[in-house]
C-alpha positions in Angstrom: 0.0 0.0 0.0 1.3 3.4 -0.9 2.6 5.5 2.0 0.9 8.6 3.2 1.8 11.9 1.6 1.5 15.4 3.1 -2.0 16.6 3.3 -3.3 19.1 0.7 -3.3 22.7 1.8 -6.9 23.1 0.5 -9.1 24.1 3.4 -12.0 21.7 3.3 -14.9 22.2 5.6 -14.8 20.3 8.9 -16.7 17.0 9.2 -20.4 17.3 8.6 -23.1 15.3 10.3 -24.8 14.7 6.9 -21.9 14.0 4.7 -20.8 10.5 3.9 -18.2 8.8 1.7 -18.7 5.3 0.2 -15.8 3.4 -1.1 -16.5 0.4 -3.4 -13.9 -1.1 -5.8 -16.4 -0.6 -8.8 -19.5 1.5 -9.2 -22.0 2.1 -11.9 -25.1 0.9 -13.6 -23.2 -1.5 -15.8 -21.3 -3.1 -12.9 -22.3 -6.7 -12.1 -21.8 -7.8 -8.5 -24.1 -8.0 -5.5 -22.0 -5.8 -3.1 -21.4 -3.2 -5.7 -25.0 -3.1 -7.0 -26.3 -2.8 -3.4 -23.9 0.0 -2.6 -25.1 2.0 -5.6 -28.7 1.7 -4.2 -27.4 2.6 -0.7 -25.8 5.8 -2.2 -29.1 6.8 -3.9 -31.2 6.0 -0.9 -29.1 8.0 1.6 -29.0 10.9 -0.9 -32.8 10.8 -1.1 -32.8 11.2 2.7 -30.8 14.3 2.7 -27.3 12.9 3.0 -24.5 14.4 0.9 -23.1 11.3 -0.6 -19.7 11.1 -2.4 -18.5 7.8 -3.9 -14.8 7.2 -4.2 -14.1 4.4 -6.6 -11.9 3.2 -9.5 -12.3 3.5 -13.2 -12.8 -0.2 -13.6 -16.0 -2.0 -14.6 -14.7 -5.6 -14.9 -13.4 -7.5 -11.9 -11.6 -10.0 -14.0 -9.2 -7.6 -15.7 -9.6 -4.4 -13.6 -8.9 -2.5 -16.8 -9.7 1.2 -16.6 -13.0 1.7 -18.4 -14.7 4.9 -17.1 -12.9 8.2 -17.4 -11.1 9.5 -14.2 -12.6 12.5 -12.5 -15.9 13.7 -10.9 -19.4 13.0 -12.3 -22.9 12.6 -10.9 -25.1 9.6 -10.6 -28.4 11.3 -9.8 -27.8 13.2 -6.5 -24.6 11.2 -5.8 -21.2 12.6 -6.7 -18.9 9.9 -8.1 -15.2 10.4 -7.9 -13.2 8.0 -10.1 -9.5 7.2 -9.9 -7.4 5.1 -12.2 -6.4 1.5 -11.4 -2.7 0.7 -11.2 -2.2 -2.9 -12.0 1.5 -3.1 -12.9 2.8 -6.0 -10.7 3.8 -9.4 -11.9 1.1 -11.3 -10.0 3.7 -13.8 -8.7 3.1 -12.9 -5.0 -0.6 -13.3 -5.4 -0.3 -16.6 -7.3 2.1 -17.9 -4.6 -0.4 -17.1 -1.8 -3.4 -18.5 -3.8 -1.5 -21.7 -4.3 -0.7 -21.9 -0.5 -4.4 -21.3 0.3 -5.4 -24.1 -2.2 -3.1 -26.5 -0.3 -4.7 -25.5 3.0 -1.6 -23.5 4.2 -1.9 -20.2 5.9 0.5 -17.5 4.5 2.5 -15.4 6.9 1.5 -11.7 7.5 4.3 -10.4 5.1 3.1 -12.8 2.4 -0.4 -11.6 3.0 0.7 -8.0 2.6 2.5 -8.8 -0.6 -0.6 -10.7 -1.9 -2.8 -7.6 -1.2 -0.5 -5.3 -3.0 0.2 -7.6 -6.0 -2.8 -6.6 -8.2 -5.5 -3.9 -8.2 -4.4 -0.7 -6.5 -5.5 2.9 -6.8 -3.0 5.2 -5.1 -4.8 8.3 -6.2 -8.0 7.2 -4.5 -6.0 6.5 -1.3 -4.4 9.9 -1.4 -7.7 11.7 -2.1 -9.2 10.1 1.0 -6.1 11.1 3.1 -6.7 14.7 1.9 -10.5 14.7 2.3 -11.6 12.2 4.9 -12.0 15.0 7.5 -15.0 16.2 5.6 -17.2 13.1 6.3 -19.3 11.9 9.2 -18.4 8.3 8.0 -16.3 6.6 5.4 -18.0 3.3 4.5 -15.9 0.6 2.7 -16.9 -2.7 1.0 -16.2 -5.6 0.5 -13.4 -6.5 2.9 -11.4 -8.5 0.4 -10.3 -5.7 -2.0 -7.3 -3.3 -1.9 -9.7 -0.3 -2.0 -11.3 -1.3 1.3 -8.0 -2.3 2.9 -6.4 1.0 2.0 -9.3 3.3 2.7 -10.1 1.7 6.1 -6.6 2.7 7.3 -7.1 6.4 6.6 -9.5 7.4 9.3 -10.5 4.2 11.3 -12.3 6.3 14.0 -14.8 7.3 11.3 -14.8 4.2 9.2 -17.6 1.7 8.8 -16.7 -1.6 7.1 -19.4 -3.5 5.3 -17.3 -6.7 5.0 -19.7 -9.0 3.1 -17.8 -11.8 4.9 -17.7 -15.3 3.5 -16.4 -18.5 5.1 -13.3 -18.6 2.9 -9.6 -19.0 3.7 -8.9 -15.3 3.1 -11.3 -14.4 5.9 -8.8 -15.9 8.3 -6.0 -13.7 7.1 -4.3 -11.8 9.9 -4.1 -8.9 7.4 -7.7 -8.0 7.9 -7.6 -7.8 11.7 -6.9 -4.0 11.9 -9.8 -3.3 9.5 -12.4 -5.5 11.3 -11.2 -4.8 14.8 -10.0 -1.2 14.6 -12.8 0.5 12.6 -15.6 2.4 14.2 -18.4 0.1 13.2 -19.3 -2.8 11.0 -22.4 -3.2 8.8 -23.4 -6.8 8.5 -25.9 -8.4 6.1 -27.2 -11.3 8.2 -27.0 -13.1 11.5 -24.9 -15.9 10.1 -22.4 -13.4 8.8 -22.2 -12.0 12.4 -21.7 -15.5 13.8 -18.9 -16.1 11.4 -17.3 -12.7 12.3 -17.6 -13.6 16.0 -15.8 -16.9 15.5 -13.0 -15.4 13.4 -12.4 -12.0 15.0 -13.9 -12.1 18.5 -12.5 -8.7 19.2 -14.2 -7.1 16.2 -15.6 -3.6 16.1 -19.3 -3.1 17.1 -21.4 -4.7 14.4 -24.9 -3.8 13.3 -27.0 -6.3 11.2 -28.4 -3.8 8.7 -29.2 -6.2 6.0 -29.8 -5.2 2.4 -32.6 -3.7 0.5 -34.1 -5.2 -2.6 -36.1 -3.2 -5.1 -39.6 -4.4 -5.6 -40.5 -4.8 -9.3 -43.5 -2.8 -10.3 -44.5 -5.3 -12.9 -43.1 -8.1 -15.0 -43.7 -9.6 -18.4 -42.9 -13.3 -18.3 -44.7 -14.1 -21.5 -42.8 -11.3 -23.3 -39.5 -12.7 -22.0 -40.3 -16.2 -23.3 -41.3 -14.8 -26.7 -38.2 -12.6 -27.0 -35.9 -15.5 -26.4 -37.7 -18.3 -28.3 -38.6 -20.3 -25.2 -42.3 -20.7 -26.0 -44.0 -22.6 -23.2 -40.8 -24.4 -22.2 -40.2 -24.3 -18.4 -36.7 -23.3 -17.3 -34.5 -22.7 -14.3 -32.5 -19.4 -14.1 -29.0 -18.5 -12.9 -28.1 -14.9 -12.7 -24.9 -13.1 -11.8 -21.2 -13.9 -12.2 -20.5 -17.0 -14.2 -17.3 -18.2 -12.5 -16.0 -21.1 -10.4 -16.1 -19.2 -7.2 -19.8 -18.8 -7.5 -20.4 -22.5 -8.3 -21.4 -21.8 -11.9 -19.2 -24.4 -13.6 -20.3 -27.2 -11.3 -23.9 -26.2 -11.7 -23.6 -26.3 -15.5 -21.9 -29.7 -15.3 -24.6 -31.2 -13.1 -27.4 -29.7 -15.2 -25.8 -31.1 -18.4 -25.4 -34.6 -16.8 -29.1 -34.5 -15.8 -30.1 -33.6 -19.3 -28.1 -36.4 -20.8 -30.0 -38.9 -18.7 -33.2 -37.9 -20.4 -36.7 -37.1 -19.2 -35.9 -33.6 -17.8 -38.4 -31.1 -19.1 -36.4 -28.1 -18.1 -34.1 -25.7 -19.8 -31.4 -23.5 -18.1 -31.3 -19.8 -18.8 -28.3 -17.8 -17.5 -27.8 -14.0 -17.4 -24.8 -12.0 -16.2 -21.0 -11.8 -16.8 -18.3 -14.3 -17.4 -17.6 -16.9 -20.0 -20.1 -19.6 -20.6 -18.9 -22.8 -22.3 -22.0 -24.8 -23.2 -21.4 -28.5 -24.1 -22.5 -29.1 -27.7 -24.7 -32.0 -26.8 -26.9 -29.9 -24.5 -26.8 -26.7 -26.5 -30.6 -26.8 -27.1 -31.2 -26.8 -23.4 -28.9 -24.0 -22.2 -29.6 -20.3 -23.1 -26.9 -17.7 -22.4 -28.3 -14.2 -22.6 -25.3 -12.4 -21.2 -25.9 -8.9 -19.7 -29.5 -7.7 -19.5 -31.1 -4.6 -18.2 -33.1 -4.5 -14.9 -36.4 -4.8 -16.6 -35.3 -7.9 -18.6 -33.8 -9.3 -15.4 -37.1 -9.0 -13.6 -39.0 -10.6 -16.5 -36.5 -13.5 -16.4 -37.1 -14.1 -12.7 -40.9 -14.0 -13.2 -40.8 -16.4 -16.2 -38.5 -18.9 -14.5 -39.9 -22.0 -12.8 -37.0 -22.0 -10.4 -33.9 -20.0 -9.5 -30.5 -21.8 -8.9 -28.1 -20.5 -6.3 -25.0 -22.8 -6.4 -22.7 -20.4 -4.5 -21.3 -21.4 -1.1 -19.8 -17.9 -0.7 -22.7 -15.5 0.0 -23.1 -12.9 2.7 -26.6 -12.0 1.6 -27.7 -13.2 -1.9 -29.8 -10.5 -3.6 -30.7 -12.8 -6.4 -32.7 -15.2 -4.2 -34.7 -12.2 -2.9 -35.4 -11.1 -6.5 -36.6 -14.7 -7.2 -38.9 -14.7 -4.2 -40.4 -11.3 -5.1 -41.6 -12.8 -8.4 -43.0 -16.0 -6.7 -40.1 -18.2 -8.0 -38.8 -21.2 -6.1 -35.1 -21.1 -4.9 -32.9 -24.2 -5.2 -29.7 -23.5 -3.3 -26.4 -25.0 -2.2 -26.7 -25.9 1.5 -23.0 -25.2 2.0 -23.9 -21.5 2.1 -25.0 -20.9 5.7 -26.5 -17.6 4.8 -28.6 -18.9 2.0 -29.6 -21.9 4.0 -30.7 -19.6 6.8 -32.8 -17.6 4.4 -34.4 -20.7 3.0 -35.2 -22.2 6.4 -36.6 -18.9 7.7 -38.7 -18.3 4.7 -39.8 -21.8 4.0 -39.6 -21.0 0.3 -36.5 -22.9 -0.9 -35.0 -26.3 -1.5 -31.4 -27.0 -0.3 -29.0 -29.6 -1.8 -25.8 -31.1 -0.4 -24.4 -32.7 -3.5 -24.9 -33.3 -7.2 -27.4 -36.1 -6.7 -29.6 -33.9 -4.5 -29.4 -31.1 -7.0 -30.6 -33.5 -9.7 -33.5 -34.5 -7.5 -34.5 -30.9 -7.0 -34.4 -30.3 -10.8 -36.6 -33.3 -11.4 -39.1 -32.2 -8.7 -39.4 -28.8 -10.3 -40.0 -30.4 -13.7 -42.4 -33.0 -12.5 -44.4 -31.1 -9.9 -44.5 -27.4 -11.0 -47.7 -26.6 -9.0 -46.2 -28.0 -5.8 -43.0 -26.0 -6.5 -45.0 -22.8 -6.9 -46.9 -23.4 -3.7 -43.6 -24.0 -1.9 -42.2 -20.7 -3.3 -45.2 -18.6 -2.2 -44.0 -17.5 1.3 -40.8 -16.1 -0.2 -42.3 -12.7 -1.3 -43.7 -11.9 2.2 -40.3 -12.9 3.7 -38.6 -10.3 1.6 -41.2 -7.6 2.2 -41.1 -8.2 5.9 -37.3 -8.0 6.2 -35.5 -6.4 3.2 -37.2 -3.4 1.8 -35.0 -0.4 1.2 -37.0 1.7 3.6 -36.2 -0.7 6.5 -32.6 -1.2 5.5 -31.9 2.6 5.2 -33.6 3.1 8.6 -31.1 0.6 10.1 -28.2 2.2 8.4 -29.2 5.7 9.7 -29.7 4.3 13.2 -26.1 2.9 13.0 -24.8 6.2 11.7 -26.3 7.9 14.7 -24.0 5.8 16.9 -20.9 7.3 15.2 -18.9 9.8 17.3 
């Protein structure tokens, strides 16, 4: 991490009770990622409540390459000021690869190795220096998620006014000593669920005060499932949906393998539709059963959820999972990996999901959905009330403002 430089001589106003800085690694309407998409809505929601919101972020749009995409400088996203700084990604990647290989073998890297890992990739020194110069202006500086250099660096600038929204997963990196100062030395933590708090308690028992603020989910005003089917040539064919990042860390590749193997056995009256980012390699022999639509806009996304017979959540690394909430809001059954304690907790509390432990159980869930669609729809029905009772933006922003009131 770049060292501190002398503060700018510019005389900024002193800290304001109604001014807040948000620091995500990426930001914008085209950014795919649950934490980043949620943070954009947090920014707009707080601005609508009279907060002066500044977003400090990078010029990147894609988390695979971290290439600079947006122009550097200030712009506005509605009432939110967005301050973009270029990504510097000029290291060899050797230190990061070394630590990743150690983690894959079940080894814990030393603190110096962890530090080299953090600095061997995405960095934005200009963003860091801007916060050094300007952090005194803000009631709070909120960083998310914990795993990225932007959060690691920004949280060190003014820890007494920093709120960390870690989006913590049960993964090896969550046990890195490197993150102890951020999670233990910041002013407050914003957590998404009780299982995330339980994980935090177990890994960092001396953590900063944590508030379970949850997330808000936008309620679709209307959806057009028939139009979605017509636009994509699905006709009356029932399908399951996967939305988000198509990558191994999210369980996508194993999901596609299991779905393909089930199709090959025959008698599965279901297609798989996927939307989002990342490469999709569809086996040739199941190409007529898998539809990759890539990026879609919010309206098309809502139509996809409403048209689906079921939504698949194969990821074990979730701190909230917006997509299962979006499925439940449209009355769609969730089929989810039981290895995610957070998603399992949502499914058990709502009663609106099926959990699987292995590929055989996933196949059984798919066949149930194909063979008993009415029973599946009945099972999904409580999901909408669960979301409306717990995760509206009004309730989430209320909890965030209550937490902000606890700041010094």
